[in-house]
Steps between C-alpha positions, in 0.01 A plus 500: 500500500434723662476705659692434810225277635397134527336218677502271798539170671434148398285350772339422247367843399401698804255784528799723559639389165169576335489849646857561395445380146208734454734787573784367291337411179291808446552768761414858425697761321478868584343636184579846371217731408463537126471876540823575687868423493543580868582229750727288280642214704792268441386149432561203729601182317272202495602138531456217252170329546494212747210295627445170677296262288344165569684211326405409146282191503687188394841669506785465747493756778620577849316188613777297334780665700725357762532800729823574685602790721849643458652721768625838377659794685339842498810629320756308299714813468508629858521171689647668804180695542281188502361356821403132521135592542500696172560189288189390315373196314469525124224290343611290204307268269689203353366255242734212416291246305677588174846506657715186509741588776840659518668240278279590206604866531161620384460878520327698770216719374487777759227765525617828653194573712379856499254722684224248576449169674703247303191286433399742226810427296483127561142491373565705187855442373410234247826550309687333786250220555461414132868477412643352819439139386705546184796625703456277805489821702462557871237772545542760775297809583639722777282753680630857514593626846231708675223349282262209548615298799867599471478812717769578758386602845405867495398586855796531733756507218716807455461650151288202403447612139867547418523145364229551239710556188546323170867449588410306813239297311757404236743404773231274651467323166875472454553349845210259452646373171851486643367282779358264237830492313737470794280325753379678810594266775324216677135566569465766233153505340677512161704183547274278282571724201877536519590593140870584466509482119156625402488821292249761614256675268307788657148605401303809594230734377444870565700597814589131511643541150707791623629276780583224252702740285676651800562154646694392193685833493603493867549124547618346171681239712162383630265551204576367153223685317170674550162558336404856593141553383345849493786629713496885506863537607537833317231693688722703734524878446868476405403263218282784369208296373213692348284611790186416303654189348268256673194700395620485139558124509165451670334679210627234258249260653216737404608527136455274195862383530405362841192330360253767614234680302598800288433838664508354852795704620363819346148433631632470854700822474201689355277371779732638768494843332121506465448374854717776641349779294134402528556448871576868555130579543238357733271433205773309319580293808133411541466389139815289519389341828172394344628386162799305640291319762701618800399370842565844649459825305795729433482799733821691426801532276691295754247221446562526127874459557430194717280351230775558246740316729245219524496471121880500476605300807463141369674553167851424626390171651289406199796562269758304697233236564428459128532123486355270232304301757223581745648522846435613855872565541418861584139490609535220758685728737365835388134415545515321836563147380259493209543222248359724228747529215600779274437399138786417266661820372306726742623823341360386166167436667505846655578657164225306326245643742646852499477521120156343462409832336767624259632856524363560152152387602520730800616789280823534701809654344839586642732758343832639609806344658434223747877463542528860618172472694351791308192378316129555452221251560175556314174312549247656267439849637711440813862614473771463765852637459778328695824674592704268720286449812250778432178494298297780347176457312286686249251601770267213420184509709292254694278486197800380299551218746140386452526523120624225270856627551465475875345157475799385293749632755311340785475172307877488464540555874246228573680258266833562673350467849326178399824369352679538833255253651713224348710577808270654758209262446698182443264324741195616303305610808515880470197685363646852483842659471638532852767758423534628858600164647723366227834349599674812383367700794704558810202398712536143376804454719475366852874460540647709778857462381683770306409503135666662211268650255294237344470438134213575280582546140862443413608786719476506874471822691629546853244439770419768752779371720753581228367835384664834560365501855677175578724478800748315280792654308408813310640645181746694711672178600602404147869562564502289815305236313781483247755468779306216661458327167873481436585409858374148579596554863198725535262229387292379792551819702144586604556665833646836585880470501471147366410318820362148480128487567299199608192419296172496685194449282159428645322195359796384294306204359236722340689821429803359319398386157664469163403849391693628799787273406512624143488864607785447748701322232453800270625728778808291576598434138389831353270320256337781306320388186491832321381328181157499666521858625286676239225464244316716252814669365399433141634149452215293640122472528471708816396856571567732683878515541620430851811718470548861391599562141863588576565237765843364584616172648572696818128589516411132473750370754491765771292389797399171340613292799383737772258235624795304642501715813157360589643166613667655805165646598368142522792384716700340218863606462799415284427695182733769366472838664493654154358279223713448192243640256736490204597138562869586501594198709279266300656623176853468637429160653333334201648703216203683356529475122866395511441124505676384183782337698252246640375184330246218500185703567200469270270801527142487372236771475143516372391768256169541686670531839552852643815383680674444166574873510770432761617164370815429302400549134544237230722364357711551813835657590706196395451150362530360850233741629220431249164675520170387348194719450186286512240617252158509672675424828373612840704514819747205502265289287789265418525383862142375513388149420456455126147497357355419155409867459853634544609728215781359280736768628505368857545144377804615304643688799455201731679284244791746494508505880521121515785503248695744714426300814637190327816690404552639850440160664755328281755775559434485874535124517829520312627774729406298807656181362168317492422187301123535467274200469216499247190625682184295496157651445300499823146625550393705801 
């Protein structure tokens, strides 16, 4: 994602997790008025989408695991600061029915668990399950520290959040695999799978794909190759991605090249303009409320902005969730455990409904420069001129809105609102459009933990806790922020003068969830997905723009991690005193765009997936760092179980991935001096 936000625990899916997911997947954006450029805010990054889904029927899942618990220290890099009571147990799934023991030297397929309970990845990473028999592979999924059931003790631990970093997570994985290779002593839970000559192939999607890539980069002695699917490793400010890049990639899914109806992207943009302009008057708001079938009438311009957010909020998730099969992968968690499924290609379905009346039939025309966000929208006698985030009209009257021209404009708005019910009414039980209580509203959250801004459309605006009135770092601290960013010694200093502070959080079981974990990880690592920071700048289907016309990267970055100071207010310490908003340490640590010296990483991206904006572009930096762009591919589609409806492009990419895995396994076995036995096909 996203948005620095995510989910919860795995027991199996608690009410806390449900509440958290509602916030994560579609929380509200602060929407700018279409009449004013005042109040511009820097945008808080979102996180890649993550949900916990029930296992696919008839497919292997977490139920097939042998579960082991591996002891890990709070810090691998400051061992002198660890106390015995700060060690924690990491939850690991092992499946060995395809593996033929150490003598056969079959590879280890290792999933680099990311910001969710590990069960999610076990249940959905079909690429590992389907190809393990061919390779005689040992399958391992490791849960990321601070997520699921692998959470260190928080209460009573000094600076308890200081261990929540990607570096520490990678070190967990490296030590786990080293224990398998070298043996971990008598009584170790890993003893049955001692594998001294087994090559390791890492797999991961989204943030997990980032971890897979970084794992190979940082520990080439441990990992022989990696499949990094939909891994937005170039999203940091110092990588200078396009700040509206995700919005632009999202728009591909609403265009003919993405399989959607012609005019869909333009119809959506026009609807946002008409909604905002007609909504300036009480009469216009009343007519829209009636024609669109709203549960509650629009009372103010602020209501109109909220309704616009409602219409835009699901598009990011529908684009990255554009899979060729019906699935409750997203809806299971988002809608309180519903088994109702989104249809195959949900963005196509939305577009089909939104364009049920063509723009020509509605007498709609658009002239001017959409790229420069200076254009005119005409619907019969109704004319609206757009100049960036402002609209002016030709003084059309209430009578115009009740004429054929007005009926056409209102019909377009009704079509778009109805189209969004592919998401909002997935259960089929809503009889009106409940725009006030959609999951994009802040009121949908019951979490009491600090939250970064939550995502709506591709951009995510800071929440009230990270606005200019925040108690966190202000713009005036930018120079000290730079000093902290280049001085790792200041990381984890949350108290005045750098004293150690003991965490004390009330109701730890209910208050600490995976959204909290993801936000804290963003604060520690300086994860700042500026590719999701803006929309409506002329390169996508959105309007209005969420940044001023002459914005700079400084405008986008400044204050974007102010929410980090909220953790201390909840009794949780160990985060940097000054967040590294520019991701200087992350860029220095993992290399940013300077990765050509690395090898054996296969990157894949989907051309319908908004996160492709921050992925490594095809064909790749070098032959040993290949990149594939999956035509009609959603978020890490290649990692899912194969289906008869998969587009040819993903079949081709999976075939290439298997070829590279074969190459890396053979090279690894040779390097380790293994004499592999021929694996036998074994069914689950």
